C-alpha positions as CSV (number, residue, x, y, z in Angstrom):
1,M,76.3,76.6,-78.9
2,R,75.5,72.9,-78.8
3,A,77.7,72.3,-75.8
4,I,75.6,74.7,-73.7
5,N,72.4,72.8,-74.7
6,V,74.0,69.5,-73.6
7,L,75.2,70.9,-70.3
8,N,71.8,72.5,-69.6
9,N,70.1,69.1,-70.3
10,C,72.6,67.3,-68.0
11,F,72.1,69.8,-65.2
12,A,68.3,70.1,-65.6
13,P,67.5,67.8,-62.6
14,F,69.6,69.9,-60.3
15,L,68.8,73.2,-58.6
16,F,71.4,76.0,-58.7
17,Y,72.2,78.1,-55.7
18,K,69.9,81.1,-55.6
19,N,68.3,80.0,-58.8
20,E,71.3,81.1,-60.8
21,E,71.8,79.7,-64.3
22,L,74.7,77.7,-65.7
23,D,77.6,80.1,-66.2
24,S,79.2,79.3,-69.6
25,A,81.4,82.5,-69.8
26,D,84.6,80.5,-69.6
27,L,83.4,77.6,-71.8
28,N,85.3,77.4,-75.0
29,D,85.0,75.0,-77.9
30,S,87.7,74.1,-80.3
31,H,87.8,73.1,-83.9
32,D,91.6,72.9,-83.9
33,T,92.2,69.3,-85.0
34,D,95.8,69.4,-83.7
35,R,94.7,70.3,-80.2
36,I,91.9,67.8,-80.3
37,L,94.3,65.0,-81.3
38,L,96.8,66.1,-78.6
39,A,94.1,66.2,-76.0
40,K,92.9,62.7,-76.9
41,M,96.5,61.4,-76.7
42,V,97.1,63.0,-73.4
43,Q,93.8,61.7,-72.0
44,Q,94.8,58.2,-73.1
45,Q,98.3,58.5,-71.6
46,I,96.8,59.6,-68.3
47,A,94.2,56.8,-68.3
48,D,96.9,54.2,-69.0
49,Q,99.2,55.1,-66.2
50,T,99.1,53.9,-62.6
51,W,99.3,57.0,-60.4
52,P,100.5,57.1,-56.8
53,C,97.7,57.6,-54.3
54,G,97.9,59.8,-51.3
55,P,96.6,62.9,-49.7
56,N,99.2,65.1,-51.4
57,E,99.0,63.5,-54.8
58,P,96.7,64.7,-57.6
59,T,94.0,62.4,-58.9
60,Q,93.8,61.3,-62.5
61,D,90.9,63.7,-63.0
62,E,93.0,66.6,-61.6
63,L,95.9,65.7,-63.8
64,L,93.6,65.5,-66.9
65,L,91.9,68.8,-66.0
66,S,95.3,70.6,-65.7
67,A,96.5,69.1,-69.0
68,L,93.4,70.1,-70.9
69,E,93.6,73.6,-69.4
70,I,97.2,73.9,-70.7
71,I,96.3,72.4,-74.1
72,Y,93.2,74.6,-74.6
73,G,94.5,77.7,-72.8
74,G,92.3,77.6,-69.7
75,K,92.7,79.4,-66.4
76,Y,95.7,77.4,-65.3
77,A,97.6,78.1,-68.5
78,R,96.9,81.8,-68.3
79,S,98.1,82.1,-64.7
80,H,101.4,80.4,-65.2
């Protein structure tokens, strides 16, 4: 899988705890053009908004991660 090679290259300078390797068991790729388009639209919408800041407010990255998990059926989507 090409994504695994990219991730391995990005993490190459770092040491893993107890010399473990990158765990890609939950990594999924998608060739679903509708989901890809939706994900790009949501990503742009989140980036274009001004979000309230505070200790109890999610960051833009947290919002994006949650949205992508819902779109692509990640852990968050499976648990709700």
